[in-house]
C-alpha positions in Angstrom: 20.6 -13.2 3.9 20.9 -14.2 0.1 20.7 -11.2 -2.0 21.0 -10.7 -5.9 24.1 -8.5 -6.8 21.8 -6.6 -9.2 18.8 -6.7 -6.8 16.3 -4.2 -5.7 12.7 -4.0 -4.3 13.2 -7.3 -2.4 13.5 -9.3 -5.7 16.1 -12.0 -5.7 16.4 -11.9 -1.9 15.6 -14.7 0.6 16.5 -15.4 4.2 18.0 -18.9 5.0 17.4 -19.7 8.6 19.2 -22.9 8.6 21.4 -25.2 6.3 18.5 -27.2 5.2 16.8 -24.2 3.7 20.0 -22.9 2.0 19.8 -24.8 -1.3 16.1 -24.1 -2.0 16.3 -20.5 -1.0 19.4 -20.0 -3.2 17.8 -21.6 -6.3 14.7 -19.6 -5.7 16.6 -16.3 -5.3 18.9 -16.8 -8.2 16.0 -17.7 -10.6 14.0 -14.6 -9.6 17.2 -12.5 -10.0 17.9 -13.8 -13.5 14.3 -13.2 -14.7 14.3 -9.6 -13.1 17.8 -8.4 -13.7 19.4 -10.8 -16.3 22.1 -11.8 -13.7 22.0 -14.4 -11.0 25.1 -13.6 -9.1 24.3 -13.5 -5.3 25.6 -12.1 -2.2 25.6 -13.7 1.2 25.4 -11.3 4.1 24.9 -11.2 7.9 21.2 -11.1 8.7 20.5 -8.4 11.2 17.5 -9.1 13.4 14.9 -6.1 14.0 16.8 -4.0 11.5 15.8 -0.5 10.3 16.0 0.2 6.7 17.7 3.7 6.5 19.0 5.3 3.4 20.7 8.5 2.5 20.2 10.8 -0.5 23.6 11.9 -2.0 24.6 14.0 -5.0 27.8 14.5 -6.9 28.9 16.8 -9.6 31.5 16.9 -12.3 33.7 19.4 -10.1 34.4 16.9 -7.2 31.6 18.3 -4.9 29.5 15.9 -2.9 26.7 16.4 -0.4 24.0 14.4 1.3 20.5 15.6 1.9 19.9 13.8 5.1 18.2 10.3 5.5 15.0 8.6 5.0 13.5 5.7 7.0 11.8 3.0 4.8 11.4 0.4 7.5 7.6 -0.4 7.3 7.7 -3.0 4.5 5.9 -6.1 3.3 7.4 -8.7 1.1 10.7 -6.7 1.6 9.0 -3.7 -0.4 8.4 -0.4 1.2 4.9 0.9 2.1 5.7 4.0 4.2 8.7 6.1 3.9 9.6 9.2 6.0 12.3 11.8 6.4 14.1 12.4 8.6 14.3 9.0 10.3 12.5 8.9 13.8 14.3 8.4 17.0 17.7 9.1 15.7 20.3 11.3 17.5 21.7 14.2 15.6 25.2 12.7 16.0 24.2 9.6 14.3 22.4 11.4 11.7 25.6 13.4 10.9 27.7 10.2 10.9 25.3 8.3 8.5 25.2 11.2 6.1 29.0 11.6 6.0 29.4 7.8 5.5 27.1 7.9 2.5 28.9 11.0 1.2 32.3 9.3 1.4 30.9 6.3 -0.4 29.7 8.3 -3.4 33.0 10.2 -3.4 35.1 7.0 -3.4 33.7 5.9 -6.7 33.6 9.4 -8.3 29.9 9.2 -8.5 28.1 12.0 -10.5 24.3 12.8 -10.2 21.7 11.5 -7.8 22.1 8.4 -5.8 20.9 6.6 -2.6 23.2 4.9 -0.2 21.2 2.3 1.8 22.0 1.0 5.3 20.7 -1.6 7.7 20.6 -0.2 11.3 20.4 -2.4 14.3 18.5 -1.6 17.5 21.6 -0.1 19.1 22.1 2.5 16.2 25.0 0.7 14.6 24.6 0.8 10.7 25.9 -1.4 7.9 26.3 -0.6 4.3 23.7 -2.5 2.2 23.9 -1.1 -1.3 23.9 2.0 -3.5 21.1 2.8 -5.9 22.4 4.9 -8.8 19.2 6.8 -9.4 16.5 8.8 -7.8 14.2 6.5 -6.0 10.4 6.2 -5.5 10.7 7.9 -2.2 12.8 10.9 -3.1 9.8 13.3 -2.6 10.2 13.1 1.2 13.8 14.3 0.8 12.5 17.3 -1.4 10.0 18.1 1.2 12.3 18.5 4.2 15.1 20.3 2.2 12.9 22.5 -0.1 14.9 21.2 -3.1 13.8 19.9 -6.6 16.2 16.8 -7.2 15.2 16.4 -10.7 16.3 20.1 -11.4 19.5 19.2 -9.7 20.0 16.2 -12.0 19.6 18.3 -15.0 21.9 21.0 -13.8 24.6 18.5 -12.9 24.3 16.7 -16.2 25.0 19.9 -18.2 28.1 20.6 -16.1 27.0 22.9 -13.4 28.0 22.8 -9.8 25.7 21.6 -7.1 23.2 24.3 -6.2 24.0 24.1 -2.4 26.9 23.3 -0.2 26.5 20.7 2.6 26.1 23.6 5.2 23.5 25.3 3.1 21.1 22.3 2.9 18.3 22.7 5.4 16.4 20.0 7.4 13.0 21.3 8.1 9.9 19.5 9.4 8.8 16.0 8.6 7.6 14.2 5.6 5.7 11.0 4.9 5.1 9.0 1.6 2.6 6.2 1.3 2.6 3.8 -1.7 -1.0 3.0 -2.7 -1.2 -0.5 -4.0 -4.0 -2.5 -5.8 -3.8 -5.5 -3.3 -5.8 -7.6 -1.0 -4.4 -7.0 2.5 -6.9 -9.3 4.3 -5.2 -11.4 7.0 -1.7 -10.2 5.8 -1.9 -11.9 2.4 -0.9 -8.6 0.5 -1.9 -10.2 -2.8 -1.5 -8.0 -5.8 -4.7 -7.5 -7.8 -5.4 -6.7 -11.4 -8.3 -5.2 -13.3 -10.0 -2.0 -14.1 -9.9 1.0 -11.9 -13.6 2.2 -12.2 -12.9 5.5 -10.4 -9.9 7.3 -9.0 -9.9 10.5 -7.1 -7.1 11.9 -4.8 -7.1 14.9 -2.5 -4.5 16.8 -4.4 -5.3 20.0 -2.5 -4.0 18.4 0.7 -1.1 16.1 -0.5 1.4 15.7 -3.5 0.1 12.9 -5.6 2.4 11.2 -7.9 0.4 8.8 -10.2 0.1 7.5 -13.8 -3.5 6.4 -13.7 -6.9 7.9 -14.2 -10.4 6.5 -13.8 -11.0 3.7 -16.4 -7.3 2.6 -16.5 -6.3 -1.1 -15.9 -3.8 -2.4 -13.4 -1.9 -5.1 -15.3 -0.6 -8.4 -14.1 2.7 -7.7 -15.9 3.9 -4.8 -13.7 4.0 -3.7 -10.0 0.5 -2.9 -8.8 1.4 0.5 -7.4 -1.3 2.9 -8.2 0.1 6.2 -6.7 2.2 7.8 -4.1 0.7 10.1 -1.5 3.2 12.6 0.0 2.6 15.1 2.8 4.8 17.5 4.9 4.3 19.1 8.2 6.2 20.9 11.0 6.7 17.7 13.0 6.2 14.0 12.7 3.0 13.8 14.6 1.3 16.5 12.4 2.8 14.9 9.2 1.3 11.5 10.1 -2.1 12.9 10.9 -2.0 14.8 7.6 -1.2 11.6 5.7 -4.0 9.8 7.5 -6.5 12.5 6.6 -5.4 12.4 2.9 -5.7 8.6 2.7 -9.2 8.8 4.2 -10.2 11.2 1.3 -8.7 9.0 -1.5 -11.4 7.3 -3.4 -10.5 4.2 -5.6 -13.2 1.9 -7.0 -13.0 -1.4 -8.8 -10.0 -2.9 -7.0 -9.1 -3.5 -3.4 -6.2 -1.3 -2.1 -3.9 -1.1 0.9 -5.2 2.3 2.2 -7.3 0.9 5.0 -4.2 -1.2 6.2 -1.9 1.7 6.0 -4.2 3.8 8.2 -4.1 1.1 10.8 -0.3 1.3 10.7 -0.5 5.0 11.2 -2.8 4.6 14.2 -0.7 2.0 15.9 1.0 3.4 19.1 4.4 1.9 18.3 4.4 3.5 14.9 3.3 6.8 16.4 6.3 6.6 18.9 8.7 6.1 15.9 9.6 2.4 16.9 9.7 1.2 13.2 11.7 -1.7 11.9 11.4 -4.1 9.0 9.5 -6.8 10.9 6.9 -4.3 12.2 4.0 -5.7 10.2 4.6 -9.4 11.1 5.5 -8.6 14.7 2.2 -6.7 15.2 0.2 -8.8 12.9 -2.6 -9.7 15.3 -3.1 -6.1 16.3 -3.1 -4.7 12.7 -5.4 -7.4 11.3 -7.6 -7.7 14.4 -11.3 -7.6 13.5 -12.9 -4.5 15.0 -16.5 -3.1 15.0 -17.1 -0.3 12.4 -17.2 3.0 14.1 -20.9 4.5 14.5 -20.0 7.2 12.2 -19.2 4.9 9.3 -22.5 3.2 9.5 -24.4 6.5 9.9 -22.9 8.1 6.9 -23.2 5.0 4.8 -26.9 4.5 5.9 -27.9 8.0 4.9 -25.8 8.0 1.8 -27.6 4.9 0.5 -31.0 6.6 1.2 -29.8 9.8 -0.6 -28.6 7.8 -3.7 -31.9 8.8 -5.4 -31.1 12.5 -4.9 -28.0 12.0 -7.0 -30.1 10.9 -10.0 -32.5 13.8 -10.0 -32.3 16.0 -13.1 -33.6 18.9 -10.9 -32.1 18.7 -7.6 -33.9 21.7 -6.3 -37.0 19.5 -6.0 -35.6 18.7 -2.5 -34.4 15.5 -0.8 -37.9 14.1 -0.1 -38.9 13.9 -3.7 -35.9 11.6 -4.3 -36.6 9.2 -1.5 -38.3 6.0 -2.6 -41.7 5.3 -1.1 -41.7 8.6 0.7 -45.1 9.6 1.8 -46.1 12.8 3.8 -46.9 12.0 7.5 -45.6 8.4 7.0 -42.0 8.0 8.2 -40.8 5.1 6.0 -37.8 3.1 7.5 -35.1 2.2 4.9 -33.1 -0.9 5.8 -29.7 -1.7 4.4 -27.1 -4.4 4.9 -23.8 -2.4 5.4 -20.6 -4.2 6.3 -22.5 -7.1 7.6 -24.7 -5.0 9.8 -28.4 -4.2 9.5 -28.7 -0.5 9.4 -32.1 1.3 9.5 -32.5 4.8 8.4 -35.7 6.9 9.1 -36.0 10.5 8.0 -38.1 12.7 10.6 -37.8 15.7 8.4 -35.4 17.1 5.9 -32.7 17.8 8.7 -33.3 15.1 11.3 -32.7 11.5 10.8 -32.8 8.5 13.0 -30.2 5.8 12.3 -30.2 2.6 14.3 -28.5 -0.8 14.2 -28.2 -3.6 16.8 -28.9 -2.0 20.2 -27.6 1.5 19.1 -29.8 4.5 17.9 -28.6 7.9 16.8 -30.3 11.2 16.3 -28.5 12.7 13.3 -28.7 16.4 11.9 -28.4 16.5 8.2 -27.4 19.8 6.7 -25.8 21.4 3.6 -27.0 18.8 1.2 -25.7 19.9 -2.3 -25.1 18.3 -5.6 -21.5 19.1 -6.5 -20.9 17.1 -9.6 -21.9 14.3 -11.9 -23.7 11.8 -9.6 -22.0 13.3 -6.6 -23.3 15.0 -3.5 -21.9 16.4 -0.3 -23.4 17.1 3.0 -22.7 17.6 6.7 -23.8 15.2 9.6 -23.9 15.8 13.2 -24.2 12.8 15.6 -22.6 11.0 18.5 -21.0 14.3 19.6 -19.3 14.8 16.3 -19.8 17.0 13.2 -18.2 16.0 9.9 -18.5 16.4 6.1 -19.5 13.6 3.8 -19.3 13.1 0.0 -21.3 10.3 -1.8 -20.6 9.4 -5.3 -22.8 7.0 -7.4 -21.0 4.7 -9.7 -24.1 2.9 -10.8 -23.0 -0.5 -9.6 -21.4 0.8 -6.5 -21.5 3.8 -4.1 -18.4 5.4 -2.6 -19.0 7.3 0.7 -16.1 9.5 1.9 -16.3 11.1 5.3 -15.2 9.5 8.5 -13.4 7.1 6.2 -13.7 6.1 2.5 -15.8 3.0 1.7 -17.2 1.5 -1.3 -20.5 -0.3 -1.1 -22.2 -3.0 -3.4 -18.9 -3.4 -5.3 -19.4 -5.7 -8.4 -17.4 -8.8 -8.3 -15.6 -8.0 -11.5 -12.1 -7.4 -10.2 -9.5 -10.1 -9.9 -8.2 -10.8 -6.2 -5.4 -13.3 -6.3 -6.1 -15.1 -3.0 -3.5 -17.0 -0.8 0.1 -17.1 -1.6 0.4 -20.7 -0.3 -1.5 -22.1 -3.3 -3.9 -23.6 -0.8 -5.6 -27.0 -1.8 -9.1 -27.3 -2.9 -10.5 -30.8 -3.4 -7.2 -32.3 -2.9 -5.5 -30.1 -5.6 -2.7 -27.4 -5.4 -4.2 -24.3 -6.9 -2.6 -21.3 -8.7 -3.2 -18.2 -6.4 -3.0 -15.8 -9.3 -2.6 -15.7 -13.1 1.1 -16.3 -14.1 3.8 -18.2 -15.9 4.9 -21.8 -14.7 8.7 -21.8 -14.2 9.3 -25.1 -13.0 7.5 -28.3 -11.9 9.5 -29.9 -9.2 7.5 -33.3 -8.8 6.1 -36.0 -11.1 3.1 -38.2 -11.0 3.5 -41.0 -8.4 5.9 -38.9 -6.1 5.2 -38.9 -2.5 5.3 -35.4 -0.9 5.1 -34.0 2.6 3.3 -31.0 3.8 5.0 -27.8 2.8 7.1 -29.3 0.1 7.7 -27.2 -2.9 5.7 -28.6 -5.9 5.6 -25.8 -8.5 7.5 -22.5 -9.1 5.6 -19.7 -10.9 6.0 -16.0 -11.6 3.5 -13.2 -11.6 3.6 -9.4 -11.3 7.5 -9.3 -11.2 7.7 -11.8 -8.2 8.3 -15.5 -8.0 6.1 -17.8 -6.0 6.4 -21.4 -4.7 3.3 -23.5 -4.5 3.6 -26.0 -1.8 1.8 -29.2 -0.8 -1.0 -28.6 1.7 -0.6 -32.0 3.4 1.3 -35.3 3.2 0.0 -36.9 0.0 0.9 -38.6 -3.3 1.0 -36.9 -6.8 -1.7 -38.4 -9.0 -1.7 -36.0 -11.9 0.0 -32.7 -13.0 -1.9 -30.3 -15.1 0.6 -27.6 -16.0 3.7 -27.2 -18.0 6.9 -25.1 -17.6 6.7 -21.9 -19.9 2.9 -21.9 -20.1 0.5 -19.4 -18.7 -2.0 -20.3 -16.2 -5.1 -18.5 -14.9 -6.0 -17.9 -11.4 -7.3 -20.9 -9.5 -6.0 -23.2 -12.1 -5.5 -26.6 -10.5 -2.0 -27.9 -10.9 -3.1 -31.4 -10.3 -4.6 -33.9 -7.9 -2.6 -34.9 -4.9 
């Protein structure tokens, strides 16, 4: 493992699997470290296979007092960056938990640390743990620690900074229930690409009544290419891990974001995975279960039912006098003539037929459902809510009309007819099109590693570029010869810019 001395968030970190890879990985890690931290000094560490990423919150004051506030498991990651964090760590014995906490506390005391800090460890499948690093700050995932201990760590920081003693002793710090945090990113997760996206967030709405939402964006804000694409953190607490995971899943299902793709649907697949539910998490969880997490599955009937009815009711949203009733909002409605409305939803032809104001028939392929529609109500600007009963289920649905798209939130949260205005960055590999290496996203060219006339082999590094705080290597898609190079170091390039013919 090659890792920047000043590293964090997976930046400046590479794995060299053999001697042949070492030089290239070292150069890449040092370059990224210099740009991110202004220092390219590196550490070389033992790489632990199937590791867990477990960290301990510690605190010290000016009077020589030190405590730990239990541990967090941050193992579910992509690109070495955390997606789901939880506290306490699952499947850990109390004996190991105490040992881990005391080790972290001793580390803080050894350097006379004052304030909030996080001591991070790598834990192997046998439960042995190894010191990784200490972050001298509160981290993004500190709310899960606050949730299980009933503390306000920012308040603790302020009290310690003005010379007060720590508010609690080690024996007084509780460990109650279980907490999860999910990082919501603007990114395209299809097939495991996890490509950051940039552009305008047309609409943002979080279920703040169900979860703690830490965010700095509102509807209409931009996700920039210059920063990390995280939109928000969604944090929940419950009496046990199973209940907390279900609560997080529910909160994500009710989160509505329009304009850019997000990782919400993917995170919900992780939460539903049986190995995650069993607490068997480690840093390679996503690649090891790639085929299951990215398997194409049929949309649940409930998704197509609510989407079909929501599309038909779109006209009701635009009525100036909604008391006129649902039928006056339906296009082409005629008394005694049951019009069938057809929609292409998620690649499926869905037909919707209103029998009366409360009974609807929804059909697609060889399936047909008799649906009860009740409690239709206009609840805000261009927004309605209603309840549906079908297929043995009863559930609530909200539909919001954004003019160019429609967000349906009920069994899930889906956006339909999304305009193609957002920027999705595509494949990390810089896949070839018409025998060219292509920029997968807007960025800055750092290095051009070849020249016209060079013969290259498939997978050989051609260009190094940086974007959204990360460094990417564009590789040759096949054995070929460089004909031309159409980029220069230090210059910006747009998405899908051709680097040159090969």
